[in-house]
TIVO-2410 file (N, C-alpha, C; in nm, 3 decimals):
# residues 111
REC num residu      c1      c2      c3 atome chaine
REC   1      M   4.434  -3.634  -2.340     N      A
REC   1      M   4.391  -3.501  -2.376    CA      A
REC   1      M   4.257  -3.503  -2.448     C      A
REC   2      R   4.244  -3.595  -2.544     N      A
REC   2      R   4.119  -3.606  -2.617    CA      A
REC   2      R   4.004  -3.647  -2.524     C      A
REC   3      T   4.033  -3.728  -2.426     N      A
REC   3      T   3.930  -3.774  -2.333    CA      A
REC   3      T   3.876  -3.656  -2.252     C      A
REC   4      N   3.966  -3.571  -2.203     N      A
REC   4      N   3.923  -3.453  -2.127    CA      A
REC   4      N   3.839  -3.359  -2.214     C      A
REC   5      Y   3.879  -3.340  -2.337     N      A
REC   5      Y   3.804  -3.256  -2.429    CA      A
REC   5      Y   3.665  -3.314  -2.454     C      A
REC   6      F   3.659  -3.445  -2.473     N      A
REC   6      F   3.532  -3.513  -2.496    CA      A
REC   6      F   3.439  -3.497  -2.375     C      A
REC   7      Y   3.492  -3.518  -2.255     N      A
REC   7      Y   3.410  -3.505  -2.133    CA      A
REC   7      Y   3.364  -3.360  -2.111     C      A
REC   8      S   3.445  -3.265  -2.147     N      A
REC   8      S   3.406  -3.125  -2.135    CA      A
REC   8      S   3.290  -3.093  -2.228     C      A
REC   9      L   3.297  -3.142  -2.352     N      A
REC   9      L   3.188  -3.122  -2.446    CA      A
REC   9      L   3.060  -3.194  -2.400     C      A
REC  10      L   3.075  -3.316  -2.349     N      A
REC  10      L   2.960  -3.391  -2.300    CA      A
REC  10      L   2.895  -3.320  -2.182     C      A
REC  11      F   2.975  -3.267  -2.091     N      A
REC  11      F   2.924  -3.194  -1.975    CA      A
REC  11      F   2.848  -3.068  -2.021     C      A
REC  12      A   2.904  -2.994  -2.116     N      A
REC  12      A   2.839  -2.874  -2.167    CA      A
REC  12      A   2.707  -2.907  -2.235     C      A
REC  13      L   2.703  -3.015  -2.310     N      A
REC  13      L   2.582  -3.057  -2.378    CA      A
REC  13      L   2.472  -3.095  -2.278     C      A
REC  14      L   2.507  -3.174  -2.179     N      A
REC  14      L   2.408  -3.216  -2.079    CA      A
REC  14      L   2.360  -3.098  -1.994     C      A
REC  15      T   2.448  -3.007  -1.962     N      A
REC  15      T   2.410  -2.889  -1.884    CA      A
REC  15      T   2.312  -2.803  -1.961     C      A
REC  16      S   2.341  -2.778  -2.087     N      A
REC  16      S   2.250  -2.694  -2.166    CA      A
REC  16      S   2.117  -2.765  -2.188     C      A
REC  17      A   2.117  -2.895  -2.201     N      A
REC  17      A   1.991  -2.969  -2.217    CA      A
REC  17      A   1.906  -2.961  -2.091     C      A
REC  18      S   1.970  -2.973  -1.975     N      A
REC  18      S   1.892  -2.967  -1.850    CA      A
REC  18      S   1.840  -2.825  -1.826     C      A
REC  19      I   1.916  -2.724  -1.863     N      A
REC  19      I   1.869  -2.586  -1.846    CA      A
REC  19      I   1.752  -2.558  -1.939     C      A
REC  20      S   1.757  -2.609  -2.060     N      A
REC  20      S   1.647  -2.584  -2.153    CA      A
REC  20      S   1.520  -2.656  -2.110     C      A
REC  21      V   1.532  -2.770  -2.044     N      A
REC  21      V   1.415  -2.841  -1.994    CA      A
REC  21      V   1.353  -2.764  -1.879     C      A
REC  22      I   1.435  -2.711  -1.791     N      A
REC  22      I   1.386  -2.636  -1.676    CA      A
REC  22      I   1.322  -2.505  -1.720     C      A
REC  23      A   1.381  -2.437  -1.817     N      A
REC  23      A   1.332  -2.307  -1.861    CA      A
REC  23      A   1.218  -2.315  -1.961     C      A
REC  24      A   1.187  -2.434  -2.011     N      A
REC  24      A   1.080  -2.448  -2.111    CA      A
REC  24      A   0.945  -2.417  -2.048     C      A
REC  25      P   0.856  -2.353  -2.124     N      A
REC  25      P   0.723  -2.324  -2.069    CA      A
REC  25      P   0.644  -2.451  -2.047     C      A
REC  26      A   0.548  -2.444  -1.958     N      A
REC  26      A   0.465  -2.561  -1.926    CA      A
REC  26      A   0.382  -2.599  -2.047     C      A
REC  27      S   0.348  -2.724  -2.055     N      A
REC  27      S   0.267  -2.775  -2.165    CA      A
REC  27      S   0.127  -2.715  -2.158     C      A
REC  28      K   0.074  -2.676  -2.273     N      A
REC  28      K  -0.058  -2.614  -2.278    CA      A
REC  28      K  -0.166  -2.714  -2.318     C      A
REC  29      Q  -0.133  -2.844  -2.318     N      A
REC  29      Q  -0.232  -2.944  -2.355    CA      A
REC  29      Q  -0.347  -2.946  -2.255     C      A
REC  30      E  -0.315  -2.930  -2.129     N      A
REC  30      E  -0.418  -2.934  -2.026    CA      A
REC  30      E  -0.515  -2.818  -2.038     C      A
REC  31      T  -0.464  -2.698  -2.065     N      A
REC  31      T  -0.552  -2.583  -2.074    CA      A
REC  31      T  -0.632  -2.582  -2.203     C      A
REC  32      A  -0.580  -2.644  -2.308     N      A
REC  32      A  -0.652  -2.646  -2.435    CA      A
REC  32      A  -0.774  -2.737  -2.428     C      A
REC  33      S  -0.767  -2.843  -2.347     N      A
REC  33      S  -0.877  -2.937  -2.341    CA      A
REC  33      S  -0.986  -2.896  -2.242     C      A
REC  34      T  -0.957  -2.803  -2.156     N      A
REC  34      T  -1.059  -2.762  -2.060    CA      A
REC  34      T  -1.150  -2.657  -2.121     C      A
REC  35      V  -1.274  -2.657  -2.077     N      A
REC  35      V  -1.372  -2.561  -2.124    CA      A
REC  35      V  -1.366  -2.441  -2.031     C      A
REC  36      P  -1.354  -2.320  -2.085     N      A
REC  36      P  -1.346  -2.204  -1.998    CA      A
REC  36      P  -1.477  -2.186  -1.920     C      A
REC  37      A  -1.463  -2.162  -1.793     N      A
REC  37      A  -1.580  -2.142  -1.708    CA      A
REC  37      A  -1.622  -1.996  -1.714     C      A
REC  38      V  -1.751  -1.976  -1.715     N      A
REC  38      V  -1.806  -1.841  -1.714    CA      A
REC  38      V  -1.842  -1.807  -1.571     C      A
REC  39      T  -1.783  -1.700  -1.520     N      A
REC  39      T  -1.814  -1.661  -1.384    CA      A
REC  39      T  -1.882  -1.525  -1.387     C      A
REC  40      A  -1.984  -1.514  -1.308     N      A
REC  40      A  -2.056  -1.388  -1.298    CA      A
REC  40      A  -1.993  -1.306  -1.186     C      A
REC  41      V  -1.970  -1.182  -1.213     N      A
REC  41      V  -1.914  -1.093  -1.113    CA      A
REC  41      V  -2.030  -1.026  -1.042     C      A
REC  42      A  -2.039  -1.054  -0.914     N      A
REC  42      A  -2.148  -0.996  -0.836    CA      A
REC  42      A  -2.115  -0.851  -0.803     C      A
REC  43      A  -2.217  -0.770  -0.802     N      A
REC  43      A  -2.198  -0.630  -0.765    CA      A
REC  43      A  -2.162  -0.625  -0.617     C      A
REC  44      P  -2.066  -0.541  -0.581     N      A
REC  44      P  -2.027  -0.536  -0.441    CA      A
REC  44      P  -2.142  -0.488  -0.354     C      A
REC  45      Q  -2.158  -0.556  -0.244     N      A
REC  45      Q  -2.264  -0.520  -0.150    CA      A
REC  45      Q  -2.214  -0.404  -0.065     C      A
REC  46      T  -2.288  -0.296  -0.065     N      A
REC  46      T  -2.250  -0.183   0.019    CA      A
REC  46      T  -2.332  -0.189   0.146     C      A
REC  47      T  -2.263  -0.203   0.256     N      A
REC  47      T  -2.328  -0.206   0.385    CA      A
REC  47      T  -2.344  -0.063   0.433     C      A
REC  48      M  -2.467  -0.027   0.460     N      A
REC  48      M  -2.493   0.107   0.510    CA      A
REC  48      M  -2.459   0.112   0.659     C      A
REC  49      V  -2.390   0.217   0.698     N      A
REC  49      V  -2.348   0.235   0.836    CA      A
REC  49      V  -2.420   0.357   0.892     C      A
REC  50      D  -2.497   0.334   0.996     N      A
REC  50      D  -2.564   0.443   1.065    CA      A
REC  50      D  -2.465   0.501   1.165     C      A
REC  51      I  -2.419   0.623   1.139     N      A
REC  51      I  -2.315   0.681   1.224    CA      A
REC  51      I  -2.367   0.720   1.362     C      A
REC  52      N  -2.497   0.719   1.382     N      A
REC  52      N  -2.552   0.746   1.514    CA      A
REC  52      N  -2.567   0.621   1.600     C      A
REC  53      R  -2.554   0.504   1.541     N      A
REC  53      R  -2.571   0.379   1.615    CA      A
REC  53      R  -2.449   0.289   1.612     C      A
REC  54      A  -2.362   0.304   1.515     N      A
REC  54      A  -2.249   0.213   1.499    CA      A
REC  54      A  -2.147   0.233   1.610     C      A
REC  55      D  -2.092   0.121   1.655     N      A
REC  55      D  -1.985   0.129   1.754    CA      A
REC  55      D  -1.851   0.148   1.682     C      A
REC  56      A  -1.745   0.168   1.760     N      A
REC  56      A  -1.613   0.197   1.702    CA      A
REC  56      A  -1.563   0.082   1.616     C      A
REC  57      A  -1.587  -0.042   1.657     N      A
REC  57      A  -1.540  -0.157   1.580    CA      A
REC  57      A  -1.608  -0.163   1.443     C      A
REC  58      T  -1.737  -0.134   1.439     N      A
REC  58      T  -1.810  -0.134   1.311    CA      A
REC  58      T  -1.762  -0.023   1.220     C      A
REC  59      L  -1.743   0.095   1.275     N      A
REC  59      L  -1.693   0.208   1.195    CA      A
REC  59      L  -1.556   0.176   1.137     C      A
REC  60      Q  -1.470   0.118   1.219     N      A
REC  60      Q  -1.335   0.084   1.174    CA      A
REC  60      Q  -1.339  -0.021   1.063     C      A
REC  61      R  -1.425  -0.119   1.077     N      A
REC  61      R  -1.432  -0.229   0.981    CA      A
REC  61      R  -1.495  -0.188   0.849     C      A
REC  62      E  -1.597  -0.104   0.852     N      A
REC  62      E  -1.676  -0.074   0.733    CA      A
REC  62      E  -1.630   0.049   0.654     C      A
REC  63      L  -1.561   0.140   0.717     N      A
REC  63      L  -1.527   0.266   0.649    CA      A
REC  63      L  -1.382   0.268   0.605     C      A
REC  64      L  -1.360   0.315   0.484     N      A
REC  64      L  -1.225   0.327   0.429    CA      A
REC  64      L  -1.153   0.444   0.493     C      A
REC  65      G  -1.029   0.423   0.534     N      A
REC  65      G  -0.949   0.530   0.590    CA      A
REC  65      G  -0.979   0.560   0.736     C      A
REC  66      V  -1.064   0.480   0.797     N      A
REC  66      V  -1.098   0.500   0.938    CA      A
REC  66      V  -1.040   0.384   1.017     C      A
REC  67      G  -0.942   0.417   1.100     N      A
REC  67      G  -0.880   0.318   1.187    CA      A
REC  67      G  -0.939   0.326   1.326     C      A
REC  68      E  -0.870   0.265   1.417     N      A
REC  68      E  -0.919   0.259   1.555    CA      A
REC  68      E  -0.932   0.397   1.617     C      A
REC  69      V  -0.832   0.482   1.599     N      A
REC  69      V  -0.832   0.615   1.661    CA      A
REC  69      V  -0.945   0.702   1.606     C      A
REC  70      K  -0.963   0.702   1.474     N      A
REC  70      K  -1.068   0.784   1.413    CA      A
REC  70      K  -1.207   0.731   1.448     C      A
REC  71      A  -1.221   0.598   1.456     N      A
REC  71      A  -1.349   0.540   1.492    CA      A
REC  71      A  -1.387   0.579   1.635     C      A
REC  72      K  -1.290   0.574   1.726     N      A
REC  72      K  -1.316   0.615   1.864    CA      A
REC  72      K  -1.345   0.764   1.872     C      A
REC  73      A  -1.282   0.844   1.787     N      A
REC  73      A  -1.308   0.988   1.785    CA      A
REC  73      A  -1.451   1.017   1.739     C      A
REC  74      I  -1.502   0.940   1.643     N      A
REC  74      I  -1.639   0.958   1.596    CA      A
REC  74      I  -1.737   0.926   1.709     C      A
REC  75      V  -1.713   0.815   1.779     N      A
REC  75      V  -1.801   0.776   1.889    CA      A
REC  75      V  -1.794   0.879   2.002     C      A
REC  76      A  -1.674   0.927   2.034     N      A
REC  76      A  -1.658   1.026   2.140    CA      A
REC  76      A  -1.728   1.158   2.104     C      A
REC  77      Y  -1.718   1.200   1.979     N      A
REC  77      Y  -1.785   1.322   1.934    CA      A
REC  77      Y  -1.937   1.306   1.947     C      A
REC  78      R  -1.986   1.190   1.907     N      A
REC  78      R  -2.130   1.164   1.915    CA      A
REC  78      R  -2.179   1.164   2.060     C      A
REC  79      E  -2.100   1.107   2.150     N      A
REC  79      E  -2.138   1.105   2.292    CA      A
REC  79      E  -2.133   1.244   2.354     C      A
REC  80      A  -2.038   1.325   2.310     N      A
REC  80      A  -2.022   1.459   2.367    CA      A
REC  80      A  -2.122   1.560   2.310     C      A
REC  81      N  -2.156   1.548   2.182     N      A
REC  81      N  -2.238   1.648   2.114    CA      A
REC  81      N  -2.377   1.599   2.074     C      A
REC  82      G  -2.410   1.477   2.103     N      A
REC  82      G  -2.539   1.423   2.063    CA      A
REC  82      G  -2.533   1.361   1.924     C      A
REC  83      A  -2.646   1.314   1.878     N      A
REC  83      A  -2.653   1.245   1.749    CA      A
REC  83      A  -2.619   1.338   1.633     C      A
REC  84      F  -2.563   1.278   1.529     N      A
REC  84      F  -2.532   1.353   1.408    CA      A
REC  84      F  -2.663   1.387   1.337     C      A
REC  85      S  -2.673   1.510   1.289     N      A
REC  85      S  -2.793   1.549   1.215    CA      A
REC  85      S  -2.778   1.525   1.065     C      A
REC  86      S  -2.653   1.518   1.018     N      A
REC  86      S  -2.627   1.487   0.877    CA      A
REC  86      S  -2.490   1.420   0.866     C      A
REC  87      V  -2.469   1.358   0.753     N      A
REC  87      V  -2.341   1.291   0.728    CA      A
REC  87      V  -2.228   1.394   0.722     C      A
REC  88      D  -2.258   1.514   0.672     N      A
REC  88      D  -2.156   1.618   0.659    CA      A
REC  88      D  -2.103   1.666   0.795     C      A
REC  89      E  -2.176   1.640   0.900     N      A
REC  89      E  -2.132   1.679   1.033    CA      A
REC  89      E  -2.008   1.599   1.077     C      A
REC  90      L  -1.978   1.490   1.009     N      A
REC  90      L  -1.857   1.413   1.039    CA      A
REC  90      L  -1.730   1.497   1.020     C      A
REC  91      L  -1.739   1.601   0.938     N      A
REC  91      L  -1.623   1.687   0.916    CA      A
REC  91      L  -1.580   1.759   1.045     C      A
REC  92      E  -1.670   1.765   1.142     N      A
REC  92      E  -1.637   1.829   1.270    CA      A
REC  92      E  -1.550   1.740   1.358     C      A
REC  93      V  -1.545   1.610   1.328     N      A
REC  93      V  -1.465   1.516   1.406    CA      A
REC  93      V  -1.319   1.531   1.369     C      A
REC  94      K  -1.233   1.539   1.470     N      A
REC  94      K  -1.089   1.553   1.445    CA      A
REC  94      K  -1.038   1.428   1.372     C      A
REC  95      G  -0.969   1.450   1.261     N      A
REC  95      G  -0.912   1.341   1.182    CA      A
REC  95      G  -0.996   1.300   1.063     C      A
REC  96      I  -1.119   1.349   1.056     N      A
REC  96      I  -1.205   1.316   0.942    CA      A
REC  96      I  -1.207   1.437   0.848     C      A
REC  97      G  -1.154   1.417   0.731     N      A
REC  97      G  -1.150   1.525   0.632    CA      A
REC  97      G  -1.243   1.497   0.516     C      A
REC  98      K  -1.238   1.585   0.419     N      A
REC  98      K  -1.325   1.573   0.302    CA      A
REC  98      K  -1.299   1.445   0.224     C      A
REC  99      A  -1.172   1.405   0.213     N      A
REC  99      A  -1.139   1.286   0.135    CA      A
REC  99      A  -1.199   1.160   0.197     C      A
REC 100      I  -1.189   1.146   0.327     N      A
REC 100      I  -1.246   1.029   0.394    CA      A
REC 100      I  -1.398   1.032   0.384     C      A
REC 101      L  -1.456   1.147   0.404     N      A
REC 101      L  -1.602   1.159   0.395    CA      A
REC 101      L  -1.651   1.123   0.255     C      A
REC 102      E  -1.588   1.176   0.152     N      A
REC 102      E  -1.631   1.149   0.015    CA      A
REC 102      E  -1.610   1.003  -0.025     C      A
REC 103      S  -1.504   0.940   0.023     N      A
REC 103      S  -1.481   0.800  -0.013    CA      A
REC 103      S  -1.580   0.706   0.055     C      A
REC 104      N  -1.645   0.753   0.162     N      A
REC 104      N  -1.740   0.670   0.235    CA      A
REC 104      N  -1.884   0.718   0.228     C      A
REC 105      R  -1.910   0.824   0.155     N      A
REC 105      R  -2.042   0.887   0.156    CA      A
REC 105      R  -2.155   0.789   0.121     C      A
REC 106      E  -2.134   0.701   0.024     N      A
REC 106      E  -2.242   0.610  -0.016    CA      A
REC 106      E  -2.269   0.502   0.089     C      A
REC 107      K  -2.180   0.484   0.184     N      A
REC 107      K  -2.199   0.385   0.290    CA      A
REC 107      K  -2.264   0.444   0.415     C      A
REC 108      L  -2.266   0.575   0.426     N      A
REC 108      L  -2.308   0.640   0.549    CA      A
REC 108      L  -2.455   0.680   0.545     C      A
REC 109      K  -2.518   0.668   0.661     N      A
REC 109      K  -2.654   0.716   0.675    CA      A
REC 109      K  -2.673   0.767   0.818     C      A
REC 110      V  -2.775   0.850   0.836     N      A
REC 110      V  -2.807   0.907   0.965    CA      A
REC 110      V  -2.955   0.878   0.992     C      A
REC 111      N  -2.982   0.814   1.103     N      A
REC 111      N  -3.122   0.788   1.143    CA      A
REC 111      N  -3.153   0.860   1.271     C      A
***
């Protein structure tokens, strides 16, 4: 009886020790000895998109909220109605609303 009790206590002790080793946080000795690196954050490059020359793939890749269908609609509108005279004329394209236009306004240009 005493032997079983002893083994039960030994098992509980070893189990709790292994759990505490696994759950312990990683040693911070490595991070304390390293010198923090200074990184410069580059300003995001804004690629200007000429809506009178860009193909559907470029429009889809460069503009937020413009997928394949909307990009093809922009190209189709341009082919049917001629070149855009202003960026605001994009509102005439089906699927392009004020929110999409405003989120992309700084990227758009008309030549």
